[in-house]
N, C-alpha and C positions, 0 to 999 in steps of 0.2 A: 566551563566544565570540560573535562577530558574523560574519554571512556575507552578502555581496551576492548578489542573486538570480541574476546571470549569471556567477558565479565558478566554477561546477561544471558538468561535463558529465554527460549521462545514460549509464548503463550498460545494455546490452541484457541483460535477465534471461532472457526467453523470447521467441519470435517475437511481435512486436507489443507487447511490454511493456518499457518503459524505466523506469529508476529512478535517482534521484540522492539522495545523503545531503545534506539541506539544512543542517542544523545538529545538533550533538550535545553532550552533556555527559557526566559520569561515569556516569549511570544511564539516560539516555534518548537516543533517536535519532529525529529527524524526517526523513521522506523524502517525496519527490514522485514519484508514479508517473504515467506516460503510458501509456494503454492504447488501442490501436487497435481499432476496431470488429471484432468477431469473435475477438479474442484471448482465450485461455483460460489461467487460472492453475489448474492441476490440484489436486485435493485434496492437502493437506499439513498438517503440524503442526510447531510449534517451541516452545521453552520461553518465548518472548517474549509478554508481553501486548501486544496490538495495538489501538490506538485510531485510528479513521479518520474522514475527512470528505470527501465528494465535492464537488469544486469545480465540475466541469462534466461533461456527458455522461450516460450511464445504464449501470449495471452490474447484473448479478445476483450476489448474494453469498449463499453457503450456509455455514452453521455451526450447530452444535447441533441438527441435524435440521430446520432451517428454511431456506427460500430467500426472500430479500428482493429486491424491485426497488428499487434505490437510485437516487435522483434528486438533482440538485444541492441542497446544503444538508442532506442526510441524513447521519447519522453512526452509528458502530458501535463496539463494544468486543468483542474476541475474547480470552478468557482464554488463557494459555499452555497448551499441551498439547491444544488443541481442533482437530480436523480442520476445515479450511475450504477453500473454492475460490471462484473468481470468473470471470465471463464478461462481456466488454465488449459491450453492445448498441449503443453509439455510441462514437465517439472520446471518451475520458474523461480527466480529471485528478483524482487523489485524493491527499490528504495523509494520511500515517499516522505515528504515533508508536509506537515500540517500547521496551519496558523488560523486562529490561535491554537496553542498546543492542546492536545487531547488529554485531559486529565485522567480519563478512564484508561488510557494506555500506559500510564506511569505505574510502577510497581508499588 
């Protein structure tokens, strides 16, 4: 699958948090998240392993009992079934890959 960068629109997940499925295969899904300063992703968990990279901005990311200040170029991996949360300290852009792919994120 090939996807042009401007071919998909963002979905509002929560106030101040937008997401679009960038590209996906049978087992993985890559997403781009836009997080407005002050937006909060409350604690939650899911079966999906989640690997991410912060493109721009600054966020606080909490998982496995630790809170990390995430800056551009930092990355993370959250195993499935682990409670995690995030708060945007600045307007931010993050790329995340989920496996298995998150069907609910597909259009």
